[in-house]
Backbone atoms as SQL, in Angstrom:
CREATE TABLE atoms (id INTEGER PRIMARY KEY, chain TEXT, resi INTEGER, resn TEXT, atom TEXT, x REAL, y REAL, z REAL);
INSERT INTO atoms VALUES
  (1, 'A', 1, 'LEU', 'N', -19.753, -2.985, -6.274),
  (2, 'A', 1, 'LEU', 'CA', -18.525, -2.367, -6.711),
  (3, 'A', 1, 'LEU', 'C', -17.674, -2.104, -5.474),
  (4, 'A', 2, 'TYR', 'N', -16.464, -2.616, -5.459),
  (5, 'A', 2, 'TYR', 'CA', -15.516, -2.342, -4.385),
  (6, 'A', 2, 'TYR', 'C', -14.511, -1.319, -4.895),
  (7, 'A', 3, 'PHE', 'N', -14.166, -0.330, -4.063),
  (8, 'A', 3, 'PHE', 'CA', -13.148, 0.644, -4.463),
  (9, 'A', 3, 'PHE', 'C', -12.369, 1.106, -3.243),
  (10, 'A', 4, 'GLY', 'N', -11.108, 1.443, -3.473),
  (11, 'A', 4, 'GLY', 'CA', -10.246, 1.910, -2.402),
  (12, 'A', 4, 'GLY', 'C', -10.197, 3.420, -2.358),
  (13, 'A', 5, 'SER', 'N', -9.984, 3.951, -1.153),
  (14, 'A', 5, 'SER', 'CA', -9.902, 5.389, -0.990),
  (15, 'A', 5, 'SER', 'C', -8.904, 5.710, 0.113),
  (16, 'A', 6, 'GLU', 'N', -8.097, 6.740, -0.114),
  (17, 'A', 6, 'GLU', 'CA', -7.143, 7.205, 0.888),
  (18, 'A', 6, 'GLU', 'C', -7.443, 8.663, 1.203),
  (19, 'A', 7, 'TYR', 'N', -7.655, 8.936, 2.477),
  (20, 'A', 7, 'TYR', 'CA', -7.866, 10.305, 2.942),
  (21, 'A', 7, 'TYR', 'C', -6.714, 10.657, 3.869),
  (22, 'A', 8, 'ASP', 'N', -5.791, 11.468, 3.416),
  (23, 'A', 8, 'ASP', 'CA', -4.668, 11.794, 4.296),
  (24, 'A', 8, 'ASP', 'C', -5.010, 12.868, 5.319),
  (25, 'A', 9, 'SER', 'N', -6.135, 13.564, 5.160),
  (26, 'A', 9, 'SER', 'CA', -6.499, 14.609, 6.116),
  (27, 'A', 9, 'SER', 'C', -7.743, 14.252, 6.925),
  (28, 'A', 10, 'LYS', 'N', -8.220, 13.038, 6.826),
  (29, 'A', 10, 'LYS', 'CA', -9.405, 12.591, 7.569),
  (30, 'A', 10, 'LYS', 'C', -8.961, 11.598, 8.646),
  (31, 'A', 11, 'PRO', 'N', -9.854, 11.190, 9.525),
  (32, 'A', 11, 'PRO', 'CA', -9.484, 10.162, 10.512),
  (33, 'A', 11, 'PRO', 'C', -8.979, 8.902, 9.818),
  (34, 'A', 12, 'LEU', 'N', -8.012, 8.258, 10.426),
  (35, 'A', 12, 'LEU', 'CA', -7.374, 7.094, 9.801),
  (36, 'A', 12, 'LEU', 'C', -8.347, 5.970, 9.499),
  (37, 'A', 13, 'THR', 'N', -9.421, 5.864, 10.257),
  (38, 'A', 13, 'THR', 'CA', -10.375, 4.782, 10.030),
  (39, 'A', 13, 'THR', 'C', -11.145, 4.962, 8.727),
  (40, 'A', 14, 'ARG', 'N', -11.034, 6.121, 8.059),
  (41, 'A', 14, 'ARG', 'CA', -11.727, 6.361, 6.794),
  (42, 'A', 14, 'ARG', 'C', -10.924, 5.825, 5.605),
  (43, 'A', 15, 'ASN', 'N', -9.705, 5.388, 5.824),
  (44, 'A', 15, 'ASN', 'CA', -8.876, 4.847, 4.760),
  (45, 'A', 15, 'ASN', 'C', -9.193, 3.382, 4.573),
  (46, 'A', 16, 'GLY', 'N', -9.501, 2.981, 3.332),
  (47, 'A', 16, 'GLY', 'CA', -9.768, 1.576, 3.108),
  (48, 'A', 16, 'GLY', 'C', -10.570, 1.302, 1.861),
  (49, 'A', 17, 'ILE', 'N', -11.264, 0.174, 1.886),
  (50, 'A', 17, 'ILE', 'CA', -12.049, -0.285, 0.743),
  (51, 'A', 17, 'ILE', 'C', -13.529, -0.155, 1.082),
  (52, 'A', 18, 'TYR', 'N', -14.244, 0.501, 0.195),
  (53, 'A', 18, 'TYR', 'CA', -15.679, 0.738, 0.346),
  (54, 'A', 18, 'TYR', 'C', -16.464, -0.146, -0.618),
  (55, 'A', 19, 'VAL', 'N', -17.770, -0.270, -0.358),
  (56, 'A', 19, 'VAL', 'CA', -18.689, -0.995, -1.233),
  (57, 'A', 19, 'VAL', 'C', -19.751, -0.014, -1.718),
  (58, 'A', 20, 'ALA', 'N', -20.000, -0.036, -3.018),
  (59, 'A', 20, 'ALA', 'CA', -21.092, 0.748, -3.601),
  (60, 'A', 20, 'ALA', 'C', -22.050, -0.235, -4.255),
  (61, 'A', 21, 'LYS', 'N', -23.341, -0.099, -3.987),
  (62, 'A', 21, 'LYS', 'CA', -24.351, -1.026, -4.516),
  (63, 'A', 21, 'LYS', 'C', -25.281, -0.307, -5.483),
  (64, 'A', 22, 'SER', 'N', -25.761, -1.082, -6.473),
  (65, 'A', 22, 'SER', 'CA', -26.671, -0.540, -7.474),
  (66, 'A', 22, 'SER', 'C', -27.676, -1.606, -7.870),
  (67, 'A', 23, 'SER', 'N', -28.909, -1.203, -8.082),
  (68, 'A', 23, 'SER', 'CA', -29.924, -2.146, -8.561),
  (69, 'A', 23, 'SER', 'C', -30.068, -2.084, -10.079),
  (70, 'A', 24, 'ASN', 'N', -29.512, -1.008, -10.685),
  (71, 'A', 24, 'ASN', 'CA', -29.663, -0.868, -12.138),
  (72, 'A', 24, 'ASN', 'C', -28.333, -0.754, -12.891),
  (73, 'A', 25, 'GLY', 'N', -27.213, -0.758, -12.176),
  (74, 'A', 25, 'GLY', 'CA', -25.906, -0.673, -12.819),
  (75, 'A', 25, 'GLY', 'C', -25.493, 0.737, -13.209),
  (76, 'A', 26, 'LYS', 'N', -26.344, 1.722, -12.923),
  (77, 'A', 26, 'LYS', 'CA', -26.022, 3.118, -13.259),
  (78, 'A', 26, 'LYS', 'C', -25.964, 4.016, -12.027),
  (79, 'A', 27, 'ASP', 'N', -26.892, 3.804, -11.098),
  (80, 'A', 27, 'ASP', 'CA', -26.974, 4.628, -9.898),
  (81, 'A', 27, 'ASP', 'C', -26.455, 3.819, -8.712),
  (82, 'A', 28, 'PHE', 'N', -25.419, 4.331, -8.037),
  (83, 'A', 28, 'PHE', 'CA', -24.790, 3.602, -6.940),
  (84, 'A', 28, 'PHE', 'C', -24.951, 4.347, -5.625),
  (85, 'A', 29, 'VAL', 'N', -25.052, 3.585, -4.540),
  (86, 'A', 29, 'VAL', 'CA', -25.097, 4.131, -3.189),
  (87, 'A', 29, 'VAL', 'C', -23.907, 3.545, -2.442),
  (88, 'A', 30, 'VAL', 'N', -23.066, 4.419, -1.877),
  (89, 'A', 30, 'VAL', 'CA', -21.876, 3.978, -1.154),
  (90, 'A', 30, 'VAL', 'C', -22.240, 3.673, 0.285),
  (91, 'A', 31, 'ASP', 'N', -21.876, 2.479, 0.746),
  (92, 'A', 31, 'ASP', 'CA', -22.064, 2.107, 2.152),
  (93, 'A', 31, 'ASP', 'C', -21.045, 2.910, 2.965),
  (94, 'A', 32, 'PRO', 'N', -21.482, 3.649, 3.996),
  (95, 'A', 32, 'PRO', 'CA', -20.538, 4.463, 4.764),
  (96, 'A', 32, 'PRO', 'C', -19.578, 3.636, 5.624),
  (97, 'A', 33, 'GLU', 'N', -19.918, 2.377, 5.868),
  (98, 'A', 33, 'GLU', 'CA', -19.032, 1.493, 6.636),
  (99, 'A', 33, 'GLU', 'C', -17.999, 0.884, 5.700),
  (100, 'A', 34, 'LEU', 'N', -16.755, 0.896, 6.098),
  (101, 'A', 34, 'LEU', 'CA', -15.692, 0.312, 5.290),
  (102, 'A', 34, 'LEU', 'C', -15.792, -1.210, 5.272),
  (103, 'A', 35, 'ALA', 'N', -15.543, -1.814, 4.122),
  (104, 'A', 35, 'ALA', 'CA', -15.474, -3.270, 4.022),
  (105, 'A', 35, 'ALA', 'C', -14.124, -3.748, 4.551),
  (106, 'A', 36, 'VAL', 'N', -13.069, -3.007, 4.251),
  (107, 'A', 36, 'VAL', 'CA', -11.713, -3.288, 4.728),
  (108, 'A', 36, 'VAL', 'C', -11.101, -1.940, 5.094),
  (109, 'A', 37, 'TYR', 'N', -10.501, -1.833, 6.267),
  (110, 'A', 37, 'TYR', 'CA', -9.990, -0.537, 6.697),
  (111, 'A', 37, 'TYR', 'C', -8.524, -0.603, 7.106),
  (112, 'A', 38, 'ARG', 'N', -7.906, 0.554, 7.125),
  (113, 'A', 38, 'ARG', 'CA', -6.512, 0.683, 7.543),
  (114, 'A', 38, 'ARG', 'C', -6.441, 0.449, 9.044),
  (115, 'A', 39, 'ASP', 'N', -5.457, -0.309, 9.474),
  (116, 'A', 39, 'ASP', 'CA', -5.284, -0.621, 10.883),
  (117, 'A', 39, 'ASP', 'C', -4.932, 0.657, 11.647),
  (118, 'A', 40, 'PRO', 'N', -5.811, 1.133, 12.554),
  (119, 'A', 40, 'PRO', 'CA', -5.531, 2.378, 13.273),
  (120, 'A', 40, 'PRO', 'C', -4.318, 2.267, 14.202),
  (121, 'A', 41, 'ASP', 'N', -3.908, 1.046, 14.545),
  (122, 'A', 41, 'ASP', 'CA', -2.735, 0.863, 15.406),
  (123, 'A', 41, 'ASP', 'C', -1.431, 1.229, 14.693),
  (124, 'A', 42, 'LEU', 'N', -1.495, 1.456, 13.372),
  (125, 'A', 42, 'LEU', 'CA', -0.293, 1.856, 12.635),
  (126, 'A', 42, 'LEU', 'C', 0.103, 3.294, 12.933),
  (127, 'A', 43, 'GLY', 'N', -0.800, 4.038, 13.563),
  (128, 'A', 43, 'GLY', 'CA', -0.498, 5.423, 13.906),
  (129, 'A', 43, 'GLY', 'C', -0.637, 6.356, 12.724),
  (130, 'A', 44, 'LYS', 'N', 0.194, 7.379, 12.715),
  (131, 'A', 44, 'LYS', 'CA', 0.099, 8.417, 11.680),
  (132, 'A', 44, 'LYS', 'C', 0.296, 7.831, 10.286),
  (133, 'A', 45, 'ALA', 'N', -0.560, 8.267, 9.376),
  (134, 'A', 45, 'ALA', 'CA', -0.456, 7.839, 7.983),
  (135, 'A', 45, 'ALA', 'C', 0.759, 8.491, 7.344),
  (136, 'A', 46, 'ILE', 'N', 1.540, 7.673, 6.659),
  (137, 'A', 46, 'ILE', 'CA', 2.736, 8.164, 5.978),
  (138, 'A', 46, 'ILE', 'C', 2.622, 7.805, 4.509),
  (139, 'A', 47, 'ASN', 'N', 2.680, 8.803, 3.645),
  (140, 'A', 47, 'ASN', 'CA', 2.652, 8.532, 2.211),
  (141, 'A', 47, 'ASN', 'C', 4.032, 8.092, 1.754),
  (142, 'A', 48, 'THR', 'N', 4.089, 6.943, 1.092),
  (143, 'A', 48, 'THR', 'CA', 5.339, 6.416, 0.560),
  (144, 'A', 48, 'THR', 'C', 5.243, 6.441, -0.963),
  (145, 'A', 49, 'ASP', 'N', 6.290, 5.999, -1.636),
  (146, 'A', 49, 'ASP', 'CA', 6.238, 5.939, -3.093),
  (147, 'A', 49, 'ASP', 'C', 5.269, 4.860, -3.574),
  (148, 'A', 50, 'LYS', 'N', 4.808, 3.971, -2.670),
  (149, 'A', 50, 'LYS', 'CA', 3.849, 2.921, -3.005),
  (150, 'A', 50, 'LYS', 'C', 2.426, 3.301, -2.620),
  (151, 'A', 51, 'GLY', 'N', 2.249, 4.373, -1.871),
  (152, 'A', 51, 'GLY', 'CA', 0.939, 4.775, -1.360),
  (153, 'A', 51, 'GLY', 'C', 1.015, 4.958, 0.138),
  (154, 'A', 52, 'MET', 'N', -0.139, 5.136, 0.782),
  (155, 'A', 52, 'MET', 'CA', -0.185, 5.337, 2.223),
  (156, 'A', 52, 'MET', 'C', 0.125, 4.031, 2.947),
  (157, 'A', 53, 'ASN', 'N', 1.047, 4.077, 3.913),
  (158, 'A', 53, 'ASN', 'CA', 1.424, 2.857, 4.628),
  (159, 'A', 53, 'ASN', 'C', 0.200, 2.190, 5.253),
  (160, 'A', 54, 'GLY', 'N', 0.072, 0.891, 5.053),
  (161, 'A', 54, 'GLY', 'CA', -1.019, 0.120, 5.636),
  (162, 'A', 54, 'GLY', 'C', -2.372, 0.283, 4.980),
  (163, 'A', 55, 'ALA', 'N', -2.455, 1.042, 3.885),
  (164, 'A', 55, 'ALA', 'CA', -3.748, 1.297, 3.247),
  (165, 'A', 55, 'ALA', 'C', -4.161, 0.140, 2.337),
  (166, 'A', 56, 'PRO', 'N', -5.363, -0.419, 2.527),
  (167, 'A', 56, 'PRO', 'CA', -5.870, -1.439, 1.615),
  (168, 'A', 56, 'PRO', 'C', -6.196, -0.798, 0.269),
  (169, 'A', 57, 'GLN', 'N', -5.796, -1.453, -0.811),
  (170, 'A', 57, 'GLN', 'CA', -6.001, -0.905, -2.148),
  (171, 'A', 57, 'GLN', 'C', -6.278, -2.024, -3.148),
  (172, 'A', 58, 'ASP', 'N', -6.676, -1.624, -4.337),
  (173, 'A', 58, 'ASP', 'CA', -6.811, -2.508, -5.502),
  (174, 'A', 58, 'ASP', 'C', -7.694, -3.733, -5.256),
  (175, 'A', 59, 'PRO', 'N', -8.942, -3.541, -4.801),
  (176, 'A', 59, 'PRO', 'CA', -9.819, -4.688, -4.547),
  (177, 'A', 59, 'PRO', 'C', -10.213, -5.400, -5.835),
  (178, 'A', 60, 'SER', 'N', -10.328, -6.719, -5.731),
  (179, 'A', 60, 'SER', 'CA', -10.752, -7.541, -6.871),
  (180, 'A', 60, 'SER', 'C', -11.512, -8.746, -6.330),
  (181, 'A', 61, 'VAL', 'N', -12.697, -9.015, -6.880),
  (182, 'A', 61, 'VAL', 'CA', -13.513, -10.148, -6.435),
  (183, 'A', 61, 'VAL', 'C', -13.367, -11.287, -7.437),
  (184, 'A', 62, 'ILE', 'N', -13.073, -12.475, -6.923),
  (185, 'A', 62, 'ILE', 'CA', -12.893, -13.665, -7.758),
  (186, 'A', 62, 'ILE', 'C', -13.678, -14.819, -7.137),
  (187, 'A', 63, 'ARG', 'N', -14.366, -15.592, -7.983),
  (188, 'A', 63, 'ARG', 'CA', -15.071, -16.781, -7.503),
  (189, 'A', 63, 'ARG', 'C', -14.073, -17.943, -7.502),
  (190, 'A', 64, 'MET', 'N', -13.888, -18.556, -6.334),
  (191, 'A', 64, 'MET', 'CA', -12.981, -19.694, -6.183),
  (192, 'A', 64, 'MET', 'C', -13.650, -20.738, -5.309),
  (193, 'A', 65, 'GLY', 'N', -13.675, -21.974, -5.765),
  (194, 'A', 65, 'GLY', 'CA', -14.258, -23.040, -4.965),
  (195, 'A', 65, 'GLY', 'C', -15.701, -22.781, -4.597),
  (196, 'A', 66, 'GLY', 'N', -16.457, -22.121, -5.475),
  (197, 'A', 66, 'GLY', 'CA', -17.863, -21.835, -5.222),
  (198, 'A', 66, 'GLY', 'C', -18.106, -20.664, -4.285),
  (199, 'A', 67, 'LYS', 'N', -17.034, -20.003, -3.826),
  (200, 'A', 67, 'LYS', 'CA', -17.174, -18.857, -2.924),
  (201, 'A', 67, 'LYS', 'C', -16.596, -17.618, -3.585),
  (202, 'A', 68, 'LEU', 'N', -17.175, -16.469, -3.248),
  (203, 'A', 68, 'LEU', 'CA', -16.615, -15.206, -3.707),
  (204, 'A', 68, 'LEU', 'C', -15.529, -14.783, -2.730),
  (205, 'A', 69, 'ARG', 'N', -14.384, -14.411, -3.274),
  (206, 'A', 69, 'ARG', 'CA', -13.267, -13.975, -2.431),
  (207, 'A', 69, 'ARG', 'C', -12.826, -12.590, -2.873),
  (208, 'A', 70, 'LEU', 'N', -12.608, -11.752, -1.898),
  (209, 'A', 70, 'LEU', 'CA', -12.130, -10.397, -2.146),
  (210, 'A', 70, 'LEU', 'C', -10.624, -10.391, -1.916),
  (211, 'A', 71, 'PHE', 'N', -9.881, -10.097, -2.973),
  (212, 'A', 71, 'PHE', 'CA', -8.436, -9.957, -2.869),
  (213, 'A', 71, 'PHE', 'C', -8.111, -8.478, -2.874),
  (214, 'A', 72, 'PHE', 'N', -7.114, -8.080, -2.084),
  (215, 'A', 72, 'PHE', 'CA', -6.703, -6.688, -2.029),
  (216, 'A', 72, 'PHE', 'C', -5.254, -6.623, -1.594),
  (217, 'A', 73, 'TRP', 'N', -4.637, -5.510, -1.899),
  (218, 'A', 73, 'TRP', 'CA', -3.242, -5.282, -1.565),
  (219, 'A', 73, 'TRP', 'C', -3.179, -4.265, -0.444),
  (220, 'A', 74, 'ILE', 'N', -2.295, -4.504, 0.524),
  (221, 'A', 74, 'ILE', 'CA', -2.066, -3.533, 1.588),
  (222, 'A', 74, 'ILE', 'C', -0.627, -3.050, 1.462),
  (223, 'A', 75, 'VAL', 'N', -0.470, -1.734, 1.369),
  (224, 'A', 75, 'VAL', 'CA', 0.853, -1.141, 1.219),
  (225, 'A', 75, 'VAL', 'C', 1.766, -1.639, 2.334),
  (226, 'A', 76, 'ASP', 'N', 2.926, -2.134, 1.965),
  (227, 'A', 76, 'ASP', 'CA', 3.968, -2.653, 2.867),
  (228, 'A', 76, 'ASP', 'C', 3.604, -3.979, 3.528),
  (229, 'A', 77, 'LYS', 'N', 2.491, -4.623, 3.122),
  (230, 'A', 77, 'LYS', 'CA', 2.097, -5.911, 3.715),
  (231, 'A', 77, 'LYS', 'C', 1.986, -7.004, 2.659),
  (232, 'A', 78, 'GLY', 'N', 1.501, -6.667, 1.461),
  (233, 'A', 78, 'GLY', 'CA', 1.334, -7.653, 0.407),
  (234, 'A', 78, 'GLY', 'C', -0.136, -7.876, 0.074),
  (235, 'A', 79, 'ILE', 'N', -0.422, -9.005, -0.601),
  (236, 'A', 79, 'ILE', 'CA', -1.769, -9.327, -1.035),
  (237, 'A', 79, 'ILE', 'C', -2.464, -10.165, 0.036),
  (238, 'A', 80, 'LEU', 'N', -3.693, -9.794, 0.351),
  (239, 'A', 80, 'LEU', 'CA', -4.508, -10.507, 1.339),
  (240, 'A', 80, 'LEU', 'C', -5.835, -10.861, 0.704),
  (241, 'A', 81, 'ARG', 'N', -6.630, -11.692, 1.381),
  (242, 'A', 81, 'ARG', 'CA', -7.948, -12.030, 0.852),
  (243, 'A', 81, 'ARG', 'C', -8.943, -12.153, 1.997),
  (244, 'A', 82, 'ALA', 'N', -10.205, -12.027, 1.611),
  (245, 'A', 82, 'ALA', 'CA', -11.311, -12.198, 2.544),
  (246, 'A', 82, 'ALA', 'C', -12.398, -12.975, 1.816),
  (247, 'A', 83, 'THR', 'N', -13.140, -13.805, 2.535),
  (248, 'A', 83, 'THR', 'CA', -14.234, -14.559, 1.947),
  (249, 'A', 83, 'THR', 'C', -15.530, -13.798, 2.146),
  (250, 'A', 84, 'TYR', 'N', -16.278, -13.655, 1.070),
  (251, 'A', 84, 'TYR', 'CA', -17.550, -12.932, 1.117),
  (252, 'A', 84, 'TYR', 'C', -18.579, -13.748, 1.879),
  (253, 'A', 85, 'LYS', 'N', -19.290, -13.113, 2.806),
  (254, 'A', 85, 'LYS', 'CA', -20.350, -13.782, 3.557),
  (255, 'A', 85, 'LYS', 'C', -21.682, -13.147, 3.192),
  (256, 'A', 86, 'ASN', 'N', -22.702, -13.952, 2.929),
  (257, 'A', 86, 'ASN', 'CA', -24.039, -13.439, 2.615),
  (258, 'A', 86, 'ASN', 'C', -24.729, -12.963, 3.869);
């Protein structure tokens, strides 16, 4: 399970997309390392009418060409993708 989170009062590196894993589909463990994170070079987080500037959001996994691809939106940047590696 991929999910986005924005912490406006935490260190900027905590903003991003996390992964939660489950062996039974009911109990999940969140990986403390971000799968996709907000670029710390953007400086202070600014909340806009679209969300926090530079924050990765709305993750979605799609199988394309035999590979799993993670698509996500970054506020003020657009839609990006990453290829899943085993």
